C-alpha positions in Angstrom: 12.1 -9.6 -4.1 15.8 -9.0 -4.9 17.2 -6.4 -7.4 13.9 -6.5 -9.3 13.8 -4.8 -12.7 10.9 -4.4 -15.1 11.4 -2.6 -18.4 8.9 -1.3 -20.9 9.9 0.3 -24.2 13.5 0.5 -22.9 12.4 2.5 -19.9 13.0 0.9 -16.4 9.7 1.2 -14.6 11.1 -0.8 -11.7 14.9 -0.4 -11.2 16.6 -2.7 -8.8 13.9 -3.1 -6.1 14.8 -5.1 -3.0 12.3 -5.7 -0.2 10.9 -8.5 1.8 7.6 -9.2 3.5 6.7 -11.6 6.3 3.6 -12.8 8.2 2.0 -9.9 10.1 3.3 -7.2 7.8 0.8 -4.8 6.4 2.7 -2.9 3.6 1.4 0.5 2.4 2.6 0.8 -1.2 2.8 4.5 -2.1 3.7 6.3 -5.3 2.3 8.8 -7.7 0.3 7.8 -10.7 2.7 6.0 -13.1 5.2 5.2 -10.4 4.9 1.5 -11.1 2.7 0.3 -8.3 0.5 -1.9 -10.3 3.5 -3.2 -12.3 5.1 -4.2 -9.0 2.0 -5.9 -7.7 1.5 -7.8 -10.9 5.1 -8.9 -10.9 4.8 -10.2 -7.3 1.8 -12.2 -8.4 3.7 -13.7 -11.3 1.6 -11.9 -14.0 4.8 -10.5 -15.5 8.3 -11.8 -16.0 11.2 -9.8 -14.4 13.8 -8.3 -16.7 16.3 -8.6 -13.9 16.4 -9.8 -10.4 13.7 -12.1 -9.0 10.5 -12.3 -7.0 9.9 -15.3 -4.8 6.8 -16.4 -2.8 7.3 -19.3 -0.3 10.8 -19.8 -1.8 9.3 -20.3 -5.3 9.7 -17.8 -8.2 6.4 -16.0 -8.6 6.2 -17.0 -12.3 6.5 -20.7 -11.3 4.0 -20.9 -8.4 2.0 -24.2 -8.1 -1.7 -24.3 -8.1 -1.6 -25.2 -4.4 0.5 -22.1 -3.7 -1.8 -19.9 -5.6 -4.6 -21.0 -3.3 -2.9 -19.0 -0.6 -3.1 -15.6 -2.5 -6.0 -13.2 -2.5 -6.0 -10.3 -5.0 -8.2 -7.3 -5.6 -7.3 -5.6 -8.9 -8.1 -2.0 -9.9 -10.5 -3.3 -12.5 -12.5 -6.3 -11.4 -12.5 -9.5 -13.3 -16.0 -10.6 -12.5 -18.2 -12.6 -14.9 -20.8 -10.1 -15.9 -23.4 -12.6 -17.1 -23.6 -14.2 -13.6 -25.4 -13.0 -10.6 -23.4 -12.2 -7.5 -24.6 -15.5 -5.9 -23.5 -17.5 -8.9 -20.1 -15.8 -9.0 -19.5 -16.7 -5.3 -20.7 -20.2 -5.7 -18.5 -20.8 -8.8 -15.4 -19.2 -7.1 -15.8 -21.1 -3.9 -15.6 -24.4 -5.7 -12.0 -23.7 -6.7 -10.9 -22.6 -3.2 -9.9 -25.3 -0.8 -10.1 -23.0 2.3 -13.4 -21.1 1.5 -15.0 -19.7 4.6 -18.7 -19.5 3.9 -19.5 -18.0 7.3 -17.1 -15.1 6.5 -18.7 -14.7 3.1 -22.2 -14.6 4.5 -21.2 -12.1 7.2 -19.6 -9.7 4.7 -22.3 -10.0 2.1 -24.9 -9.1 4.7 -22.8 -6.3 6.3 -22.0 -4.7 2.9 -25.5 -5.3 1.5 -24.2 -6.9 -1.7 -27.3 -7.6 -4.0 -26.5 -11.3 -4.7 -29.6 -11.8 -6.9 -28.5 -9.0 -9.3 -26.6 -9.7 -12.4 -23.1 -8.4 -12.1 -23.4 -6.3 -15.3 -26.2 -4.4 -13.5 -24.3 -3.8 -10.3 -22.8 -0.4 -9.4 -19.1 0.0 -9.4 -19.1 0.0 -5.6 -21.2 -3.2 -5.4 -18.8 -4.9 -7.8 -15.8 -3.8 -5.8 -17.3 -5.1 -2.6 -18.0 -8.5 -4.3 -14.3 -8.6 -5.5 -13.1 -7.9 -2.0 -15.3 -10.8 -0.6 -13.8 -13.1 -3.2 -10.3 -12.1 -2.2 -10.9 -12.3 1.6 -13.1 -15.3 2.2 -10.7 -18.1 1.2 -8.3 -17.1 4.1 -5.3 -16.2 2.0 -1.8 -16.0 3.5 -0.9 -13.2 1.2 -3.4 -10.5 0.4 -2.7 -8.0 -2.4 -5.0 -5.0 -2.8 -4.6 -2.6 -5.8 -6.7 0.4 -5.1 -9.5 -1.7 -3.5 -11.6 1.2 -2.1 -11.6 3.5 -5.1 -15.3 3.0 -5.8 -16.5 2.6 -2.3 -18.6 5.2 -0.4 -17.2 6.4 3.0 -19.3 4.0 5.0 -18.3 0.9 2.9 -14.7 2.0 3.1 -14.9 2.2 6.8 -16.4 -1.3 7.0 -13.7 -2.7 4.7 -10.9 -1.1 6.7 -12.3 -2.5 9.9 -12.3 -5.9 8.4 -8.8 -5.5 7.2 -7.7 -4.3 10.6 -9.1 -7.5 12.1 -7.3 -9.6 9.6 -4.0 -7.8 10.2 -4.5 -8.3 14.0 -4.3 -12.0 13.5 -0.6 -11.7 12.6 -1.0 -14.8 10.4 -1.1 -13.1 7.0 0.8 -10.6 4.9 -0.9 -7.7 3.2 0.3 -5.3 0.5 -2.1 -2.4 0.1 -2.0 0.3 -2.6 -4.4 3.2 -2.4 -4.6 6.9 -3.2 -6.4 7.4 0.2 -3.2 7.6 2.2 -5.0 8.3 5.5 -6.7 4.9 5.2 -3.3 3.2 4.8 -1.9 4.9 7.8 -4.6 3.3 10.0 -3.6 -0.2 9.2 0.0 -0.3 7.8 3.1 -1.1 9.8 5.4 -1.1 6.8 5.9 1.4 3.9 7.2 0.9 0.4 7.6 4.3 -1.3 8.1 4.1 -5.0 9.7 7.1 -6.7 11.4 7.2 -10.1 11.3 3.5 -10.4 13.1 2.9 -7.1 12.2 2.4 -3.5 12.8 5.8 -1.9 11.9 4.3 1.4 11.1 0.8 2.6 10.8 0.0 6.3 8.6 0.4 9.3 6.0 3.2 9.2 7.1 4.6 12.5 10.7 4.9 11.2 9.4 6.9 8.2 7.3 9.2 10.4 10.3 9.9 12.7 12.7 10.5 9.8 10.8 13.1 7.8 10.0 16.2 9.7 9.5 20.0 9.4 11.8 22.2 11.3 10.5 25.7 12.1 13.0 28.5 12.6 11.6 31.9 13.8 14.2 33.7 11.7 15.5 33.9 8.1 18.2 31.3 7.5 21.1 32.4 5.3 22.1 28.8 4.8 20.8 25.3 5.6 22.7 23.6 8.3 25.1 21.1 6.7 24.0 18.2 8.9 20.4 18.3 7.4 19.1 16.5 4.3 16.9 19.1 2.8 13.6 18.1 1.0 12.0 21.6 0.8 12.5 25.1 2.1 9.7 27.6 2.7 10.1 31.2 3.7 7.2 33.1 5.3 8.0 36.6 6.4 11.0 36.4 8.8 10.5 32.7 9.6 11.9 29.7 7.7 10.5 26.1 7.5 12.7 23.3 6.3 11.3 19.8 5.5 14.1 17.3 6.0 14.6 13.6 5.7 17.0 11.2 7.5 16.2 13.2 10.7 17.6 11.9 13.9 16.2 13.1 17.2 19.7 13.6 18.6 20.2 16.3 16.0 17.9 18.6 17.9 20.2 19.4 20.7 23.1 20.4 18.4 20.8 22.6 16.4 19.4 24.3 19.5 22.9 25.5 20.4 22.6 27.8 17.3 18.9 28.1 17.0 17.4 27.9 20.5 13.8 28.6 19.4 13.7 25.8 16.7 10.6 23.6 16.7 10.1 20.1 15.3 6.9 19.2 13.6 6.2 15.5 13.0 4.0 14.7 10.0 1.2 12.4 9.0 1.9 9.7 6.3 -0.1 11.7 3.8 2.0 14.9 4.5 5.2 12.9 4.2 4.1 11.5 0.9 3.3 14.9 -0.5 6.5 16.4 0.7 8.6 13.7 -0.9 6.7 13.9 -4.2 6.6 17.6 -4.8 
């Protein structure tokens, strides 16, 4: 996508987003509620028309994808779109008829592993069972692009672990691209190699996960600072007794040596993805 803009009620929900994804990428899409994550995913899928810029999949505008190209996309929405009057088995049978690359062996394995009650009418399934079924539908036609919008929100911890293990196996093949949105940031850290961080309608960060984890750190000073060193990009300052903690972004490891000249006892703390997300969204 290049310079993507989406506007609702004269408010720019997405404001000039540029990012690219390739085979083997697993993108963690992060942002607070209302940041525009679902809007972005729906626009990538061609469900909404850009107000500016463009989104292309396989060199084709997403709003003009052919039926053949759509065969290569798997999507798990926040709210499932299952046919409630059908049983799970009937839903799978119907869906598989429209997918040219349906992998029945994969389907059978996941249904058995996740204990999906195929003889139960979908309207009678629990939210977790419906979500598992939606995931099977998205995974088992071997999509080249897999888009997951809060796919584990209704799963219990065991089912979530099984799903993540399956996703890790898919990612390891390096033949697909995955965009994964979830409020459970620790799950995303396990599988992602790229991060898109949405904030105020813009990408506050987009790039490798390792780069983000190296660039946002906490610096601990065992003293009270009268001023923040000018070479630091401050995110947050905390004062605890006579010690000062600075959360900074755009950190470069080479900065440590110059800071140690004035603050020899300084300590650098590297953060988890969840901690970084919280620090950048306070």
